[in-house]
N, C-alpha and C positions, 0 to 999 in steps of 0.2 A: 356795243357800247353806244350806239346812237349816232355814230358818225358814217356817212356814206363812204364807201371804198372808191377811190379814184382810179385805182389799177388793180391788177391781180396781186394776191398774196404770193410772195416768192418763198418757195420751200427748196432749201439746198440739201442735197444728200450726196454721200460718197459711195453709195452702192449702185452700180450701173444696172444690175438686174432689177432692183426695185424701181428705178426710174424708168426703165423700159416697160416694165409691166404697168406702171401707173399711166404711161402714155398710150400703150396698146395692150389691153388686157385679154388678148386672144387666149383661148384654152390650149395650153401646151402640156406635155407630159409632166413637166416640172412644176406647173402651177395648178394642177387639178386639185390640190389639197386646199387652195384658197377658197373660202366661201364666197358666194356671189355678192352677198351684202357688203363685202369689204371693197367691192369695185366702184364705190361711190367717189372715190378719189378721181377715177377717170372722168366720171360725169362732171366733176367740178372743173377739171382741166378743159373739158370740151365747152363748158359754159363760160369759161374765161375768168372764173373766180380765184383760181390758183394757177401758179407756173411752177413746175418742178425742173430744177437744173442741177448740174453736176457741181460738186464742191470738193476740191482736192483736199487731201488729208492735212496738209499744212495750214489750210485756211479754216479748219474746223475749230472754232473757238470753244465749242462745248466740250471738247476733249479734256480740258483741264478740270471738268467736274465730273467726268465719267471714266476716266482711264488713268493708269499709272503712267506718269511722264518722266522723261529724263530732265535733269536740271537745266540744260540749255533751253528747253522749250518753255520752261516757266519763265 
């Protein structure tokens, strides 16, 4: 958009496995199906352009748009 980024873009996720793979994409038995081209996220983390952190389920504001929720959560 033409504005310089002052700090890394924060990406929050609730999946520990995806966060671990993004931070350390070593080839494991469970990740051998992931194509190498998708490991660019790890490169962005190394360059300091993005930061991936854990977000608890209760903090997921996007859930109201993607999941069926109980009345109290609305």
